[in-house]
N, C-alpha and C positions, 0 to 999 in steps of 0.2 A: 208361385202357384201353390196352393194348399189342397191337400186331400186328407181324408180321414182313413186311417188304417186301424184294423182291429187285430189285437193279439189273439192268435188261435190257441186251442187247448194245449198245444205243445210248447207254447211260449214264444212262437215265432211270428214275425211280421213279414209279409211278402212285399218287396219293393218293385217287383216287376222284372221282366226279362232283360230290360235295358241295363239293369244294375247287377245282373248275374256275374259272379266272379270278381266283382270289385271289392276292395278293402275299405273299411271305414273305421274311424275312431269314434267311439261312443262315449259321450260325456254326460254324466248324470248330474243335474243341477239340484241344489238343496231342496227345492219344492217337489222333486220327483220327475220333472220334465227331462227329456232326453234330447241331446243334440247329436246328429250324425254328420261327420265330415269325411268326405272321400279322401283317401290317402294312398300313397304308393309305399311299397315296402323296399327297403334297402337291405340286401344280404349282409350279415354280420361281417363277412370277409371283405366287403367293399365299403364299409362305413367310413374307413379312414379317408377315402377319396372325397368325402363331403365335409371334412373338418375345415374350419376357416383358413388355417395356414396352408393346407394342401390345395384348397380351391384357389388361393392366391398364387401359389406356385404354378398350378395348371394354367391359370389365366395368363401368367407371364410367359410360359412356354408356348401357348397358343399365339400370343402376340409376336413372339420371336419367330415362329414358323411362318406367320403371314409376311413378316419383313424379310425373311431369308428363305426364299423358295428353293426347293431341292434342285440340284444340278448334277450332271455327270462328273465323276471324279477321275482325273488322270492318275491311275495307280502307280505308274512309273515315277511321275513327279512327286506323288505322295511319299513313296518309298525313299526317294532321294532326299526329300526335305526332312523326313523323320528318321533317317539313318537305318532304314529297314532294307533287308535284302543283301545281296552279295556285293 
């Protein structure tokens, strides 16, 4: 779908209410055309979670959790096995 938008006196273009609050990457091409791409933002403190090596580790952990469902632990047996307790 194509529409024509006019830049207002303030230098802004309205994209409509449906786009309100969304983030975009704006790419300016050599001829002056602009490309807008919707994007999400990742907080700086969480960027490490999206690094390839960490994504691989998280995928591995997710796979392990699917193959090893949680179960109740017998704490007395755990203590005896690991030399904990009196």
